[in-house]
C-alpha positions, 0 to 999 in steps of 0.5 A: 294262216295256212302252214304253207301259204305260198304255191310255186307261182307266189314264190317265183313272183317273190323271187322276181321281185327280190331280184329287181322289183323296180323294173318287175312289171306284171308283163315282165314277171309273166313272161318269166312264169308262163301266166298272164299279166292279170294273174301276176297282177292279182297274185301281187295284190294277194301277196300284199294283202296277205302282208307277205309283201311289205312294201318296195324300197329303194337301196341307197348308197348313203355315202354318195348321198353325203352321209358318210357314216353307218354305224351299228350299235349293239345294244341290250334291253330287257327281253319283255321291253325289246319291241317296244324299245325297237320302235322308240329307237326308230325315233332316234336321229338317223336310225334307218334299221333296227333288228330284235334278236330273238335272246341274249345280252346283244338283243337289239342291233341299231343302225345309224346313218350320219353326216359325221361323228357329231351326229353319231354322238347325238344318236348315241346320246339319244339311244341312251337316253331311251335306256338302251345299254350300248354294248359295242358300236361299230362303223359299217364299211360295206353291206352285201345283200342278195335275194334269198333263193330259196323262193326260187329253188323249186323251179328246177323240179316243179311237181305241183302247181305248175304254170299251166295249173296256176294260171287256170283261173285268172282271179287267183 
């Protein structure tokens, strides 16, 4: 892969998708970026094919959906087994997210969604049965997420890959 696989148009598209992927159409992104909808469609398709855009997932309020408990388990496993254990943890009932930490004792963070404490207990037992060492568990109150703004940062001072240069070839 190239050192910098993204140009300014790609970064702008990624930023707009992060802000509101549900309502982001080829046409609406084209209006924001001053290129054609066909160019946007082709660029998004390329970003997906390159594995840069992995999917479009809804943000769910689990409490409103009847799952009032969200628990973050801080776990430990051998670094050589971390990825394998992360995959296995995803199969545990209620697990919605597993993060692998680069190093250290607390190297696997597992988020579980549950209706009540009995479900959390079941998930805890299943994680333990996998061989994960649970170091701590914390009930999550709120999570605050925002788009990564560095995709958007070059808009103020675009010097290369301006929209007119990018849009010159519809098949890019």
